[in-house]
N, C-alpha and C positions, 0 to 999 in steps of 0.2 A: 697556363698560363691563364689568367683570369682578365675578359675583355673590361674595357672600364666602363661598357654599358650594361654588362652584368655586374659589376662592381656597386653600380649607382642603383642598380633594381634591387640588390640585396642589402643597400642600406636603408632604402624606403620600405622594403617590406620588414625589414626587423623589427620596428615598432608594433607590426601586426603580429609577428610570430611570438612578443613577450606581452600581449595585452593579457591583464589580469583574468584570474579564473574566479567566477562567481560560484558561491554556492547553492547546489541544487536543492531541491524539495527533499525532504528526507525518506528514506524508503518506505518507512513504517508511520503512518498517520498517529501520532499521538500526542495528544492533548496534554500539557503537563508532564511531556515525558512517559506519560500511561496509555498501553494500547486499547484500543475498543472501550475508553471510556473506563476502564476496570473491570470488564464485563469478562467472564470465563470463555476463552473461545472453544473449548474442550464440550463443554454443557451443549452449545448449539447442534453438536452432533450426537452425544448421547441423552441429552434430556431434550432436545428438539425445543430449546426456549432460551432466550437472553437471562443470563443469570450473574449477579454480580459476583465478582471476587472478592477476596478480602486480603490485606495488608499482610497477613499470616503466610499466605502461599503466594509469593511474588518472584518472578526471575525476569533478568534481564536477558534479551534477546535481540539482534539488529539494533539497539541504540533505543530500546525501548521497553520500559517494565510492563510485565503481562501478569495479570492477577488470575487466579483460580479460588475455587470455591471448595477446593478438596486437595489435601495431598495427593490422592491418586490420580485427578484431573492435571495437577503440576506435571506429576511422574509421566505421564502420557504425553503431554507437550514438550518436555525437556527429551524424550524420545525421539519424536519425529516430529518439530516444530512446523514444519511445512505441510504436513497432512491436516493441520488444524488452523493456522495461521490464516486470516482472511485474504482472498486473494488481492490484487492490486495494491498491496501493502496497508488495506483496510481503508483506502479511499474510495468516494463513491462509483460503485461500478457502472451503472448510469453514465455519470461523468466522463469517466474513462474512455467509454464508447464512443463519444464525442470528441475525444481529445484533449479532454481537460481532466483537471483534478478539483476535488471538492471534498469536504469534512463528510464525516457519518455519524447516524444516530444508530447506536446499537441495538437498538428496538427494529429497527428498518433493515432485517436481513432475509439470505436465503441459501439454502444448502442447495446445490445442484451439482449433480454427477462427482459427489465427494470434495465438492469445493466449497470454501464458506465467500458469499458476495455480500457486502455491506453498503447500503445506499444513504443518501443524504437525510431523507423522510421517508416515511409509510408511501406518502403519494408518489414520490418519485419511483420507490419500489413497484408499484403498480405499474408506472409507465415501464417500468425494466421489464419486469414481468412477462408483458405483450408480445414482446418480441426479443425475449431473454436468450436464444441460441444465436442468433444474429449479432445482438450487441455482445455478446463475450466475444465472438470471432474479431467485432472490431477493437473492443475494450483490449483484447490480447495485443492487436497490430500496435494500439498506441502505446503499451505498456513495456517497458518501463519511461521510453523517451518523453513521456508526456510531464515528467519528474523534472526535467530540464528545461521547460518552457517558463 
């Protein structure tokens, strides 16, 4: 048997339980639906530089289009996307270390311990690089919860 006080509490709480769900920030930063501004993620590892991908080598992964400079790079990514995709979904690694999200510049990148990190700008990348190891620990603590903010 439900007591009157319990019933009143349920009635008052029910609108709170039925509140609308708002869309979170997408897991992958993709301007115009294209990840890393169309830059080939595999090239950061294999060529140690930012290389533009082409429309000829494009695939969809995690709701974003990824472009590649060659069929070989596209095949590598497709076989193991987590090995090549930028950490923190391609959002700025430094901003993530502060508990925020920010856009990135594909030219502001770092590969560290086998992971690709992108930053808002080359200036922010320099700040990130000064204390990268500690910043990664902080950013890992905020990822992916920062997307919900």
